[in-house]
C-alpha positions in Angstrom: 13.7 141.1 -46.1 17.2 139.8 -46.3 20.5 139.2 -44.5 23.0 141.8 -45.7 26.8 141.7 -45.9 28.4 143.4 -42.9 31.1 146.0 -43.8 34.5 145.4 -42.2 36.9 147.9 -40.6 38.6 149.8 -43.4 35.4 150.5 -45.3 34.9 154.3 -45.6 31.2 154.1 -44.7 32.1 153.1 -41.1 34.0 156.3 -40.5 31.5 158.6 -42.2 28.8 160.3 -40.2 25.3 159.0 -41.2 22.5 161.2 -42.5 19.3 161.8 -40.4 16.3 159.8 -41.5 13.7 162.1 -43.0 11.1 159.6 -44.4 9.4 157.2 -42.1 8.2 154.9 -44.8 8.2 151.3 -46.0 11.8 151.6 -47.1 12.8 152.5 -43.5 10.8 149.6 -42.1 12.5 147.3 -44.6 15.9 148.6 -43.5 15.0 147.9 -39.8 14.0 144.4 -40.8 17.2 143.8 -42.8 19.3 145.1 -39.9 17.5 142.9 -37.4 17.8 139.8 -39.5 21.5 140.5 -40.3 22.3 141.1 -36.6 20.6 137.9 -35.6 22.3 135.8 -38.3 25.7 137.2 -37.4 24.9 136.8 -34.4 25.4 140.1 -32.6 24.0 142.4 -29.9 23.5 145.4 -32.1 24.0 146.6 -35.7 23.9 150.1 -37.2 22.8 150.9 -40.8 26.3 152.1 -41.9 27.6 148.6 -41.0 25.5 147.3 -44.0 26.5 150.2 -46.2 23.4 152.4 -45.6 24.5 155.9 -44.4 21.3 156.5 -42.3 20.9 157.1 -38.5 19.3 153.8 -37.6 20.3 150.9 -35.4 18.9 147.8 -33.9 19.8 145.8 -30.8 19.1 142.4 -29.2 20.0 142.6 -25.5 18.6 140.1 -22.9 16.2 138.7 -25.5 14.7 142.2 -26.1 14.7 143.4 -29.7 14.7 147.1 -30.4 15.5 149.8 -32.9 16.1 153.5 -32.8 16.1 156.1 -35.5 17.9 159.5 -35.3 19.1 158.9 -31.7 20.6 161.3 -29.2 22.3 160.2 -26.0 22.5 161.4 -22.4 25.2 159.6 -20.5 26.0 159.2 -16.8 29.2 160.4 -15.3 29.7 156.9 -13.8 31.9 154.8 -16.1 32.2 151.1 -16.8 35.1 149.2 -18.3 34.4 146.0 -20.1 35.0 143.8 -23.1 33.4 145.0 -26.3 33.3 143.6 -29.7 31.9 144.7 -33.1 30.5 142.8 -36.1 32.8 145.0 -38.3 35.8 143.6 -36.4 35.0 139.8 -36.6 36.2 137.6 -33.7 38.0 140.5 -31.9 37.0 142.2 -28.6 38.8 144.7 -26.4 38.2 146.5 -23.1 36.5 149.7 -23.9 35.4 152.4 -21.5 31.7 153.5 -21.6 29.3 155.3 -19.5 27.5 153.0 -17.0 24.1 154.4 -17.9 22.6 155.8 -21.1 19.3 157.4 -22.0 18.7 157.3 -25.8 16.0 159.4 -27.3 14.9 159.1 -30.9 12.1 157.6 -33.0 10.7 154.2 -34.0 10.3 153.2 -37.6 6.9 154.8 -37.7 8.1 158.2 -36.5 6.8 157.9 -32.9 9.1 159.3 -30.2 11.0 156.6 -28.2 13.1 156.8 -25.0 15.3 153.9 -24.1 17.1 153.8 -20.7 19.8 151.2 -20.0 22.7 150.3 -17.8 25.7 148.0 -18.2 25.3 146.0 -21.5 22.3 147.9 -22.9 24.0 151.2 -22.1 27.2 149.9 -23.8 25.2 148.8 -26.9 23.3 152.2 -27.2 26.6 154.0 -27.1 28.4 151.7 -29.4 25.7 151.8 -32.1 25.2 155.6 -31.8 29.0 155.9 -32.3 28.6 154.0 -35.5 26.1 156.6 -36.7 28.6 159.3 -35.9 31.5 157.6 -37.8 33.2 156.7 -34.5 34.5 153.1 -34.0 35.0 151.5 -30.6 38.7 151.5 -31.0 38.5 155.3 -31.2 37.4 155.2 -27.5 40.6 153.4 -26.4 43.7 155.1 -25.0 46.7 155.1 -27.2 48.3 152.0 -25.6 45.1 149.9 -25.9 44.6 151.1 -29.5 48.1 150.1 -30.4 47.5 146.6 -29.1 44.1 146.4 -30.8 45.5 147.6 -34.2 48.2 144.9 -34.0 45.5 142.2 -33.5 43.4 143.8 -36.3 46.3 143.8 -38.8 47.0 140.1 -37.9 43.4 139.1 -38.5 42.3 137.0 -41.5 39.8 139.6 -42.6 41.8 142.8 -42.3 42.9 143.3 -45.9 39.4 142.6 -47.3 38.1 146.1 -46.8 41.3 147.6 -48.1 41.2 146.0 -51.5 40.0 149.2 -53.1 43.0 151.1 -51.7 41.3 152.6 -48.6 43.6 152.8 -45.6 41.7 153.1 -42.3 42.4 156.0 -40.1 42.0 156.0 -36.3 40.5 159.3 -35.3 40.0 161.1 -32.0 36.5 160.7 -30.6 34.4 163.9 -30.9 32.6 162.9 -27.7 33.5 163.3 -24.1 35.6 160.2 -23.2 35.8 161.1 -19.6 39.6 161.1 -19.8 39.6 157.5 -21.1 40.6 158.2 -24.8 42.7 160.6 -26.6 
């Protein structure tokens, strides 16, 4: 398998909801391998298939030296919230405080189609939410309140990489999260 290019903010695939996986085959296992190798080479804590241009509901993570992957995930979130710094491989070298649920229970499947349940708090919970958001076409800056988002967008526009995704004329749009932000976002 191979390390893939990571799509940057501004690429339409990042704001498009991904399709459910229907075939648990060798191609899916290759995708999980590519995602894992790409995440580790970056390096990052998680990576979703849309971030390498594949519009499928699959992501991988590497938290506390534990590698994992999830296909077609759903989330159950705690009411208790956490605030903390969050980054994204599609926003190189930038991180911002982002509100997230303190605890997350993710249900889905492994690459063989077996049911999987992953429970996490703090960093793992943040990663599960962040990567599931990618599968829904939601970016972590969508979770910020308008003041935080304005600051983040200024830093993004000043970054060395910002214009790269826009070379084909796509102008990124910040959208309102379709998920309960517990009063933390707009």
